[in-house]
N, C-alpha and C positions, 0 to 999 in steps of 0.2 A: 739842399739835398740831405738824404739820410746816410749816415756812416757809422761804423763801429769805432769807438775811441776808448782810451783809458787815461785817467788823470793821475794814477799812482801805480807803482809796481805791485804785483800780487797775483792771486789766483784768478780763475776764470770770472769770479764775481766782480772784478774791477771793470770788466768790459761793459760799455754802455752804448745803446743806440741813440745817437744824438743828431740834431740838425747842425749842419755846417755849411760854410761857403763852398761853392763849387771850385775845384782847381781848374787851371787853364794850361794848355800846352805851351811850353816855352820852346826855344830853339832846339831842334833835334829831337823833339818829343811829339807824341800824339796823345789826344785825350779820347777815352772810350766811354760810352755808356755801358757800364759793366753788366754783364749777364750772369757771370759766375766768377768766383775767386777761389783759388786753390788754398787749402789749409796745409801749412808746413810746420814742422817742429820749431823752426826758427821763430815763427809767429808767437808761440807761447813762451819760448825762451826769452824773447825780447820783452814780452809782457811781464815776465818775472824779474827782468833786469839782469839776466845771466850773462849775456854776450855783448855788453855795451862797449867793450874795447874795440871789437870789430864792427859794431853797428851802433854808434852813438846816436841817441835820440833825445828829443826835447819834449817834455810833457806839457800839456796833454798831447797824445800821439795817436795816429791812426794805426791800423793793423793790416797786414797783408802785403805780399810781394807779387803774386801771380794773378792774372786775370785774363778772361776772354770776353770780348764784347764787340760793339760796333763803333767804328771811328766816327767821332763827331767834331773834332778839331784837329787840324794839322799844323804843327809848329813851323817856324821859319827854318828854311834850309832842308826840309824833309821832302824827299821824292819817293816815287814808287808806291804811294799809298794815297787813297782818297777818302773823303767823307762817305760813309756808308759801307766801307769794307769791313769784313769780319776778320778780326785778328786775335791772336793770343800772344802774351808776352809778360815781361816783368816791369814793375814800376814801384809805386809806394802807395800805402793806404788804400789797398784794393778792395777791402771789405766796405764797399760804398757804392752809391748809385753812379758816380762818375770817378774816374781815376786817370792819372797821367802815366803813360808808359814810356820808358826810356829805351826799351828793346822790344821788338815785336816781329811777327811774321804773319802772313795770311794763313788762316785756318785751312788745313787740308780738307778736301771734299769728304763728306761722310761723317765728320766729327760734329757732335753737339757742342754747345757752349760749355756745358758741364764737363764733358770729357776733355775739351781743349784746355780748360783752366787747370787741369791736373798735370800738364806736361812741363811748363817752362823750367821751374826750379829743379825738379827732379831729374830732368834730362841734362841740364847744365851740371848738376852735381855728379850724376853718373859718368858723364864724359870726362869731367875733371878728375875724379878719383881713379878712374881706370888709367888715365894718363899718369897721374902722380905715383900710383903703385907700381907702374912699370911692367905690367904683365903683358905677355906677347902671345901671338897665335901658337897653339900647340902646348902652352903651359896650362896649369891648373890654378884657378882662383877660388879661394874659400870666402864665402859671403855670410857673415853672421847677422841674422835678422834680415832674411832675404825676401820676405813677402810684402813688405811695405812699398811705398811709391818708388823710392830710390832703388831698392832691391829689384823691383819689377823691371825698371829701366836697365839696370846694370846687367841682369841676366840676359835680356834680349840683345842688348848692344854687344855684350861679350860673345854671345853665340854667333852674331853676324861676323865678328872679328876672328872667329876660329879659336876662341878661348874656352877651355873646359871649366865648368863652374860646379862647385859643391856648395849647396845652399842649406843653411840651418833655419828652421822655423818650427812652429808648433805642429802638433799632430794633425790638426784640421787643415793645415796648409801644405801638406806634403804633395798631394796630387797637383795643387796649384803650381808649386815650384817645378815639378816634372813637366807640366804643360808648357813652361817657359824654357825648357831645354836644360834644366839643371839636374844634377844628381842630388837628391834630397835626403836630408837626415834631420832628426829632431835634436833640439838642445836639451839641457838638463843633464842629470847624472850619467856619466859615461860617454858624453858627447865627443870628447877628444879621441877616445879609442875608436868610436864609430867613424870619425873622420879619417883617422890613420888607416883603418881597414879599407877605405875607399881610394887610397893611393897618396902619392907625394903632393904636397901643397907648396906651390911656388910663391904665392902672395895671398894676402888676406885683407878683407875690408870689414870694419866694424860699423854697422849701420844702425845698431839698436842701443848701444851704450849700456849693455847688460853686464858689465864687469868681467869681460872675457879677454882683455888685452894680453894678460900674461900668457894665457893658453894660445892665443894667436901667434905671439912671438915664438913660443915653444914649437908650434907646428911648422912655421916657416923657417925658423932658425935664424931670423934676422929682423930686428925691429924696423929696419929701413924698408922691409917688404910688407909692412902693415900700415894701413891708413884708417883713421877713425873720423867719422863726422858727428859722433854722438857722445863720446866720453871725454869730458874736459880734463880728466886726469891723464890723458894720453902721454904728455911729456914725461911723466914719472916712469913710463915704461920704455922711453926712447922712441915712442911712436909719434908720428906726425898727426896733428889735428888739422883737418882740412876745413876751413871755414870761410875762405875768401873766394868769391866767385871768379871764374874765368870769363871767357868771351861768351856772353849770353846770345848774341846774334849768331855765332857759329854753331852753338848748341841747338838753337831753334831751327837753323837750316838743316842740321843733321836730323832733327826730329821730324821735320816736314818730309825729308827724303825717305826715312825709314817707315813713317806712317803711310806714305803714298805707295811704298813697295809692299806693304802688308807685313813688315817684319818687326814692327813695334806697336804695341797696344797696351795702354795703361787703363785698367777698368776703374770706374768710380764705385767705391764700396757704399758710400752714403752721401746724400746731399742734405743741406740744412738751410732753412730760410735765414736771411740776413739777421733777423732778430734773435736767432738761436745760435749765434756765433760762439757763445760761452759753452754750449753743449758740444759743439764741434771741437773746441779745445780740450774739454774733458775727455772726449773719446780719443782724440789724437794722443794725448798724454798717456792714456791707458795702454797704447800700443796694440799689437796683434792685428794691425790693419792689413787687409788684402787689397793692394792698389791705393786708391786716393780717396780723400774726403774733400768736399767742396762746399762753399757757401753760395747759394743761389740768390741773385738780386732780382 
C-alpha cells in the first residue's frame, strides 16, 4: 500500500510517499480502507520531534491520527461493526491507503468522508479542554485562536451547553465566529482592552499558541482557569498544557449526537491528495485555518 512516512525529524520536506506493508486489525481494533485523513497540529509537531514525551515514536514512522473510511477487517472481540460499514475515528498512521483504528463510530448520515475525517481529534480535544477548564453554563469563556478546527468545535459545543463564548481571530474570520454563536473580536494590538469591554471572563482557552498566556491569566485572574493546547511554555505561567487524550469513544458518541441534531458542523477548508501531505503540513503550520484540512486517499 501507499502511505506517508518520515525517517528523520524535520520540516515538511522529510515526508515521503512510500510503499509499505498493510497493517491488520488486532484485538479490539478495526482496519479501514482510508478515504480521508484529518490533518492535526500534533501531526507536524511529531514530525518535528516536539512532543515525544507524550507521544513516543520509532523511526521510520507513519503520520496521522484521524481517518474516515470503509471497514474491511474486524479484530477479535469487536462487536457492533461489520465489513463495509462507513466509520470515522482515531488510530495510527492514517495518511495511508489502509489504517487500523482503535476508536471509531459509524459516520452520521449526510457527512462525506472528507468531512467526517475532520471530527475525531478536534471533538475529543474540545470536549476535554471544556471539562478541564471547568467552565459552566451561564459563565463566559474566552477562546484565543477560535476559528480553527478545535475552536470551531469548542464554540458550538459550548453554545449547546449554555456557555457564552468570546472568540478571537483574524479580521476575515469575525463573521465566521459569529455564525458559530460567539462574540467575536480581533487579536493584535489592544485586544485585551477589547475583550474587557465585552465583559467578565471566567475561563480561557489558548488554541493557537500565539504567546498570549500572560494576558489570558490576567483576564481570568487565575492561571488555573486557563488551558493551552498549543503553547509548550504553559507551565511557566502556571497554566496547564493539555496534551493527553481523554475518552475518544465518548467524544465520538457526542459528536454523532450533535451532528445528527444539526448543532455541530466542522467545515473542510481544503483537501489535499495523499502525495501532497507536505503541503497540508505547511498550510497547517501557517495557521489562520477556518475549520479543517484533510488528506484525501
